[in-house]
N, C-alpha and C positions, 0 to 999 in steps of 0.2 A: 154556192160552191159545188162543183161537180164531185161525184164520187171518186175516191182515189184508192189505190191498192198499196198495201205494205207487205213486202216479202222479206223473209229472213234469208240472208245470203252472206257469204264471205267472199264474193267476187270482187275484183279490183274495180274501183269506181273511176279511176283516172283514165284519160285517153291513152291508148297503148298502141304500139307498133309490134305486131307479132315477130318474135325472134326465137326460133326453135332452140330451146335449151341454152340460149345465150344469157346465162345468169351471171351477174356481176359478183365479185367477191373473191376473197382469198382465205387462207386458213390461219391468218395471224390472230393471236388471242393473247391479251394481257390480263392475266387472272386477277391481278390486284387493282385493276382500274375499272372505272365505269364512265360512261359518257352521259352528261346531262344536257337537257335542252338549252339551258342558259349558256354554258361555257362553250358549246360547240357551234351555236348559231349566231351569236351576237355580231361577229365580224365576218360571217361566212360570205355574204354577198359582195363585200368589198374585196376579200381575198380571192374568191373564185371567179368573180365577174367584173371586178373593178368599179362597183357602184359605191361612191363615196357619199358622205353626208352633204358635201357641196352639191352633188348631183340631186340628192333628195330635195334640197332647198330650191334648186332651179326648177325642178318638176312641180313643186308646190306653187311657186310663184306663177308659173304658166297655167296651172290648173285653176288658180283663183283669179286669173286675169279678166274674166268676164263677169265678175261680181259675186262669185260664190262666197259663202260665209264659212265653209269648212271643206277640208280635203283630206283624204288619206290614201296612202299607197300600200299595196299588198303584194309583196314579192314572194314567189314560191318556186322551189325546185324539188321535185319529187321523183324518186326512183323506186320501182317496185317490181316484184316477180310473182308469177302465178304458175302453178303446176297442177295438172290433173292426172291422177294415176287411176287407171281402171283395170281391175283384176291383176294388179301387180305390175302393170306396164304403163309408162308415161305415154299418153296419147295427145296431150296438148300442153304447151308451155309458152310463155312469152315474158319479155321484160318490157316495162313501160317507163318512159322518161317524159316528164312534163316540166316546162320552165317558162316563166313569164312574170309580168307585173300587171295588176289591175289598178286603175285610177278612179276614185270616186269623188265627186264634187256635190255638195249639198248647197242649195240656195233656198232658204226657208224650207218648204215642204217638197221642193223639187230635187230630183236625183239625176245626176249624169254619171254614166259609167262606161269606161272603155278599157281595153287591155291590149297589151303587146306581148307576143311570144318571143320577141327579140329584145335583149337588154342592152341595146346601144342607144345613145342619147337621141338621135333623130327619131327613132321609133317610139321611144318613151315620151318624148315631147309631143309627138303627134297624138298619142293616146291622151295626154294631159289636155291638149287643146280640144280634142273631141269630147271628152268628159265635161269640160267647161262649157262648150257650146250646147250640149244636151241639157245640162242643168239650167242654162240661161233660157232655153226654149221650152223646158218642162215636158220633154217628150219621152223620158225614160222611166218605166215603171220600177218602183222599189223592188229589189230582189231579182230584177231581170238580168238576162245575159247581156254583157256589154257589147259594144261595137268594136270589132277587131281592127287594129291599125298596126301597120308595121311598127340655227343654233338649237340642235336637238339634244334632249336628255334621255338617257337610257333608263327604261323602267324594268325592274326585275319582276318576273312572273314567278309562278310556283315551280316546283321540281318534282313532278308526280310520276315520271316514267324514265328514270335513269336506266341505261342499258349496260349490262355487263358484257353481252355478246351482240354488238350492233350488227345489223344485217349487212352492212357494207363490208364486214370482215368475215362473213360466213360463206364458205365455199359450197359449190353445187353438191359435192359428195355428202356433206353433212345433211343437207336438205333431203337428199335421196335416201340416206340411211334412216332418217327419222320416219319418212313416209313408208318405207319398206317394213319397219318395225310395227307400225300401226296396221298396215295391210295384212301382215302375217298373223298377227294376233286376232284380227277380225275374221279372216278367212278360216282360221282354225277354232273359232269360238263354238261352232256347232256343226255337225255333219250336214245339216240342211242348208248351209250357206252355198249359194250358187253364183253370187256376184258381189264385188266390192267396188266402191268408188270413193276416192279421196280428192278433195279440192283444197289446195294450200295457197296462201298468199302472204307476202310480206312487203312492207314499204317503209321508207324513211322520207320525211318531208321537212325541208328547211323552210322556215317562215320568217319574214321580216315585215313588220307593220310600222309605218311612219305616219304621223298625223300633223295637221297644221296647228294643233295645240302645242307642238314642240316635243312630242313623245316619240321615241322609238322603242319597240319591243320585239323580241325574237323568240323562236322556239324551234326545237328539233323534235318532230312527232313521229315516233314509230307506230306501226300498226301491223298486226298479224292475226291470222285465223286459220284454223284447220277444221274442215267439215268431213266427217266420216259417215258413210252410208253403206247399206248392204241390202241384198235381196236374199230371202230364204224361201225354200220350197218344201212343202210337206203334203204328200198325197195329192199332188197336182195343184195345190193351192199355193200361191205366192203372196208374200208380204214384204214390205220394205219399211225401213226405219233409218233413223240417223241420230247423230249427236255431234255437237260442235263446240268449240271454245275459241275465244278471241281475247285480245288484250292490246294495250299499248306497251310493248315490251320487245326485247330482243330474243335471241335463241334460248336464253336461260328460262323463258316461260315454259318451254316444252320439257319438263322434267320426265324421267321415266314413269313416275306415278301418274302424271297427267296423260301421257300417251296410252298407258294401259287403260286408264279410266275412259278415255275417248272410245277406244275399241270396244270395251266391255259394255258401255252404255248403249252404243249403237246397236250391238248385238241383242242386248236385253230388250231395248225398245222395239226391235223387230220381232223377236220370238214371242213377246207378250201378246202381239196382235193375233196369233193363232188361237189364243184362248178367249178372244173377244166374243161377246154375245150381244144381241140387240138390246137397246134401251128404248122404251116407249117414249115417243116425242110428246112435247107439250110444255106448258109453263110449270116450272118446278124450282125448288131451291138449288143453287149451284155453289159448291165450295171451290174457290179458286186456289189451286195449289201454289205453294211458295215457289218463286222463281219466274219461270217463263210466262206465267199468267200476267206478268207486268206489261206484256204487249197490249192487253186490253186497256190497262190504265193509260199507257202511252198514247194509244190511238184514239180511244173513245173520249178521253178527258184531257190528256196533255196538250194536244194540238189546239184545243179550244182555249187554252190558257196562254198561248203565244200572243204577244201584245198586238201584232199587226192585224190578226183576225178580229181582235176586239176594237182596235182603232177604226177599222173599216166596218165595224158592226156586223161582221159575218158570224161571229161566235155567239152562242147562246149565253155565254158568261159576260157579255159586253156591259151589262148594268149590275153585275153581281159583286163587285168589290166590297168587302166588309159585310157581306151577307152570308147567311147559313146556306151551304150547298150540299152538305153531307152530315151524317151523324157525328157526334162528339168524339167517337173513337177513330175517326179518319183524319190523318195528317199526311199530306202529299208533298214531297220534296223533289226538286230538281237540283242535282249536285254535280258540279264539274270538277270537284276536288278529290275524287276517290282515286287513290294511287293505282295506276296501271289499268283502270277501267277502260273499256272500249270507247266510252264517251267522254273520258277525262280530257281536260285542257289546262295547260299551264297559263295560257292567255287565250282570250277569244280572238276571233278574226278581225276585230276592231282594235286590238291591242290592250284590252282591259283584262285585269287579273281575273282568273276564274273564281267562282264562289259557290256557296251553298245557298239556294233560294227556297224558302218555305212558301209554297203556293197555297195550300189549304192547311189551316191549323185548327185542329179539333173541330173540323166541320165548317170553319169560316174561311171564305176566300180572302187571302191576304195580299196576293201579288200576282201579276202577270210576268212572263218572261220578256225582257226588254233588250233591244239593241239601241244604238245611238238615236236612230230616227224616232222610235216609239217613246224613248225616254224624254226626248224633246217635247213630244206631243203631250205626254202625261205629266211633264215637269217633275220627273223623278230620276234617280240615278239608274244607269244601266245595270242589269243583273249579270253582265258578262256572258250574255247569250247570243251575241252577234256571230253568226256562223255562215260559211259559204262552202260550196263544193270545191272550188278552186279559184285561182286568180281570175278566171274568166267570168266570174259572177259577183254581183254585189251581195253584201251580207243581209241577213234578215234574222228575226228572233227564231231560235231553234232550241229544242231540248238537248240535254247532255246525258245525264243518268237520272232517270225519273223513277221514283218508287214511293210506296206507301210505308210509313214507319210502323214498327211492330206495335202490337196491342198487348192486352193483358192475358189472353186465353192461351191454353195449350191447344195445338192442332187437333188432338184427339177429342177435346171438349167440344169443339165446333162440329166435328163429324157426328158426334153422338146426338146432337140436337136435331139431325135431319132424319125424318122417317123414310122419305123416298126422294131421291135427287141424284145429281151428277157431281162427281169429283173431277174437275177439268184440269188435266195435267199438262200435256204437251200441245202448245199452240203453234201454228205455222204461219198463217196469213189471214188477211181479212180486208174488209172495206169499211169506210166510215164517211159519212156526210158531216163535214166539220161544222157547217152552219147549224143544222138541227141536232147533230150528235147521234143520229141513227147509225147503227153498226151491224155488221155480220162478221163473225169470226169462226174460223175453222179450227176445231179441236182434233188433233191427230189421234190422241189417245187419252184415256182416263179410266175411271171406275164408276160403276153404279153404287149408289149408297142406299142401303135397305136397312131400316130399323137401327140406324145409328152406326152401321158398320160398312166398310168397303167390301163389296162382294166380288163380282166378276168384272174383268176388263171390258171396256167399250172402246169403239173407235169411230172415226169419221162423223163427228157430231158438229153441228153449227149452233153457235150462240147468236141470237138475234135480239136486238134491243136498242135502248137509247142511253148514251153515256151519262148524262146528268141524272136520269132516273136510276140507273144502276148504282151510281155513286151514292145516291140518297137511300138505296136499299141495302147497303152494306151494314149488317147488324152486329157482326162479331169479327174481330181482327186478332190473329194469333201473335205469339211472341217470337216467330221464326223467320223474320225478314231474310230473304235470299235474293241476291242479284243473279240474274240469268247469265250464264257464261257465253251464250251464243253471240255470233257476230251480226247484230242487226244493223242494217243500213236504212235510214229513214228518208223517204222521199217527200219533197214539198216544192211546188212551183217549179218543177223540172230539175231540182237540185237534190243530191243525196249526200248525207253525212253520217259518220258512224255514231251510234248511240248505245246506251245501256239502259236496262230497265229491270225492275224487280218488284216483288210482292211478298208479304207474309201470307200465310194461309188466311183466307177471308171468306165469310159467308155472305152471299147475296140472296136475299129472302126469296126472290123469284125472278127468273129469266126464261124467255121462250127458247126451248131447246129443240132443234130439228135434227133428224138422223138421215145420213146418206145411205144407211143400210150396210150390210156386211158383204164383202167381196167374195 
């Protein structure tokens, strides 16, 4: 497996056509109502596009006409907006619209996948015939992008992200007022501020999944994120920092308190860097801060527990089910049921209810993350982890919200045990080799630990190591589990999906730490 990159971003992942400030919406608001994924989407595609259950049955019959043993249809209609404000002025904005259906056919271990961006019957039937042919010939890789071509029972999913202010009812002026509020607070946070940058996005995606098992399931998925960054200058030296927040929610997510917090944290993270001093590189104990350090857990360990990597024997965990892979204080969970979390799902993209999956329990590997294909192979139920970027792609096992459960220690107790080491706080990006588990992660900021105390800030550090080794070297876990608020988009095999991650404060007995030096 080649090396891959993971970048934190709140950019819109859907295909988009730039439309300068052409943002949909009105100012209608019903204060005593809320929109849930179930009630708004169940009949959406029939009402909006005339797709009936009779049409679903006809498409299924066509898709299975070449001997396939399973078929599913994935309908999606997404509308989103993206605004960039630089120094108080909008310099980029667009609206994105995406509509189509993907058809997947399974024939034993073979997968055929095709999609149509037009929801008329001739185009959808051609997609069904193409998927059937691909499955029969065995020429479509699982998780790959499809070839573009021109008696069900409804299953109830969860209701994790009901909206009080759906984005379809939010006008441009409200979005702009919100961004101006954050920009003004950030600009006035300190006299040294010389530049501000805000990136905002919102989207609503209607989903309908129909399977040849006779199931239909639907969802209305909101997603939003606001990334605030700034540049400060003191005595000719410039530093930059950021803070961001994301959720599956409507406008109600952006409370006045959250907007102030975004601006204040972005400013604090930037100004702190002026106090940074060098940290001698080398192998040392590293305390992972609660929250954003979950990116290391996600990348260096989480991907190795996705079942497709293990089925193909790429992951180092391929033979480790039921075995000890970490200390008894380590329990790792992937949970799609956290209300309003960026990685939450009412249903997965195969129509299965979302769930909480314990991957590592007290150091023992208990489960992989499964979609339908891998659950067939392992002869176990799906974990509700089948995900895809859009209707153009077949699903594959993916993480949702991945975190380590709290332990028994106070964070201060852990820091006191370290004579000389690093407190790694703000992570931004990194690389990992999923097969071997080797990784390199960039730490934007943190603190030196000297004689059991946090002393001076440090910046621009690299953590270099091996995921399974780091997992086995976690010796203390605190009781302060925190989910990172940031809008992480996870990439795998050319697809990106929104995820969440978190960590309690944890001690890794030794990690190789490199320094990029001070700017």
